[in-house]
Every structure is written in structure tokens, then in C-alpha cells.
C-alpha positions as CSV (number, residue, x, y, z in Angstrom):
1,X,124.0,187.5,170.4
2,X,126.1,185.6,172.9
3,X,128.4,182.6,172.4
4,X,125.9,180.5,174.3
5,X,123.1,181.7,172.2
6,X,125.1,180.9,168.9
7,X,126.1,177.5,170.2
8,X,122.3,176.7,171.1
9,X,121.3,177.7,167.5
10,X,124.1,175.6,165.9
11,X,123.1,172.5,168.1
12,X,119.3,173.1,167.1
13,X,120.4,173.3,163.4
14,X,122.4,170.0,163.8
15,X,119.3,168.5,165.6
16,X,117.1,169.5,162.8
17,X,119.5,167.9,160.2
18,X,119.7,164.7,162.2
19,X,116.0,164.3,162.5
20,X,115.5,165.1,158.9
21,X,118.0,162.0,158.1
22,X,116.3,159.6,160.4
23,X,113.6,159.1,157.6
24,X,116.1,158.6,154.8
25,X,117.8,155.6,156.4
26,X,116.7,152.3,155.2
27,X,118.2,150.3,157.9
28,X,116.6,150.3,161.4
29,X,120.0,150.5,163.2
30,X,120.9,153.5,161.2
31,X,117.6,155.2,161.8
32,X,118.2,154.4,165.7
33,X,121.7,156.0,165.4
34,X,120.3,159.0,163.8
35,X,117.6,159.3,166.4
36,X,120.1,159.2,169.2
37,X,122.3,161.9,167.5
38,X,119.3,164.1,167.0
39,X,118.2,163.6,170.7
40,X,121.8,164.4,171.8
41,X,122.0,167.6,169.8
42,X,118.5,168.5,171.1
43,X,119.6,167.9,174.8
44,X,122.8,169.9,174.1
45,X,120.9,172.9,172.7
46,X,118.5,172.7,175.7
47,X,121.2,172.8,178.2
48,X,123.1,175.6,176.5
49,X,119.7,177.6,176.4
50,X,119.3,176.9,180.1
51,X,122.8,178.2,180.8
52,X,122.0,181.2,178.8
53,X,118.7,182.0,180.7
54,X,120.4,181.4,184.1
55,X,123.1,183.8,183.2
56,X,120.6,186.4,182.1
57,X,118.7,185.8,185.4
58,X,121.9,186.3,187.4
59,X,122.6,189.5,185.5
60,X,119.1,190.9,186.2
61,X,119.4,190.1,190.0
62,X,122.7,191.8,190.1
63,X,121.2,195.0,188.6
64,X,118.3,194.9,190.8
65,X,120.6,194.6,193.9
66,X,122.8,197.6,192.5
67,X,119.7,199.6,192.0
68,X,118.2,198.9,195.4
69,X,121.7,199.6,197.0
70,X,121.7,203.1,195.4
71,X,118.2,203.8,196.7
72,X,116.5,203.8,193.2
């Protein structure tokens, strides 16, 4: 597993924890803070996942170019 995948996994776990805490808050402003926190963690996980996928795409493209250059 890459560092990016590990980070995304960690961010997803933090988002899940934050979403779980939303319902436990008795004050609306605290619920809103927790919603924002959960949304931020979710966005960070999605961004990290996008970086991982882009890196994989670039690696695959490089391998294809190398194979084509060798005449495979």
C-alpha cells in the first residue's frame, strides 16, 4: 500500500468518526462544526485518492510507452 493510499484510508476513518460525532452533539453549532470537520476529512480523502489514481495512470502510460518503444 502506498503512502497516499494510507493517508486516504486515515482521512476516511477520521471522516467516519467525525460523522458519528455529529449526532452526539446537543448544540446545533457543535453539530455544524462536526459536519464541517467530517466534510473536510472526506474532501481530503477524495483528493488523496485522486492523486493516487493519477499516479497509477501515469505509471501505466509510461509502461505502455516503454512496451511500444521496444516493439512489444
